[in-house]
C-alpha positions in Angstrom: 0.0 0.0 0.0 1.2 3.5 -0.8 2.4 5.7 2.1 1.0 8.9 0.4 -2.1 10.4 1.7 -5.0 11.1 -0.7 -4.2 14.8 -1.1 -0.6 14.2 -2.0 -1.6 11.4 -4.4 -4.1 13.7 -6.1 -1.6 16.6 -6.4 1.0 14.3 -8.0 -1.6 12.9 -10.4 -2.6 16.4 -11.5 1.1 17.3 -12.0 1.7 14.1 -14.1 -1.3 15.0 -16.3 0.0 18.6 -17.0 3.6 19.0 -16.0 4.9 22.5 -15.2 1.5 24.0 -15.2 2.4 26.4 -12.4 5.5 27.6 -14.3 3.4 28.1 -17.4 0.8 30.2 -15.6 3.6 32.3 -14.1 5.1 32.9 -17.5 1.7 33.8 -19.0 1.2 36.3 -16.1 4.6 37.8 -16.4 4.4 38.3 -20.2 0.8 39.6 -19.9 1.9 42.1 -17.3 4.8 43.2 -19.5 2.5 43.6 -22.5 0.0 45.6 -20.4 2.7 48.0 -19.1 4.2 48.4 -22.6 0.7 49.1 -24.1 0.1 51.8 -21.4 3.4 53.4 -22.2 3.0 53.4 -26.0 -0.6 54.6 -25.6 0.6 57.5 -23.5 3.2 58.2 -26.2 0.6 58.2 -28.9 -1.7 60.5 -26.9 1.2 62.9 -26.1 2.4 62.9 -29.7 6.0 62.0 -28.8 8.1 60.2 -31.4 6.9 59.0 -34.8 3.3 58.0 -35.1 4.0 54.9 -37.2 6.7 53.5 -34.8 4.6 54.1 -31.7 1.5 52.7 -33.3 3.4 49.6 -34.4 4.9 49.1 -30.9 1.4 49.6 -29.3 -0.1 47.0 -31.6 2.7 44.6 -30.7 2.1 45.0 -27.0 -1.6 44.5 -27.4 -0.8 41.3 -29.5 1.4 40.0 -26.7 -1.3 40.6 -24.1 -3.9 39.0 -26.3 -1.7 36.0 -26.9 -1.0 35.4 -23.2 -4.7 35.6 -22.4 -5.5 33.1 -25.2 -2.8 30.7 -24.0 -4.0 31.0 -20.4 -7.5 30.1 -21.5 -6.4 27.1 -23.5 -4.3 25.9 -20.5 -7.1 26.5 -18.1 -9.6 24.5 -20.1 -7.5 21.3 -20.1 
């Protein structure tokens, strides 16, 4: 008979089904936070009119894309 209590066994079983899930969630959150901060910065630059419009707009779109990608990956990971 196993010496693991039922809680430990269930936790190990979940980890075996989806390894490194906690690490993936942390990475999603870190990149989403970075994308959000970058989007706020480039939005402020767009509103203030600092720098070239095309460069700032492209960077803003990239940051929004990173944020959207991380949210999408998190939703896929959460549904499994």
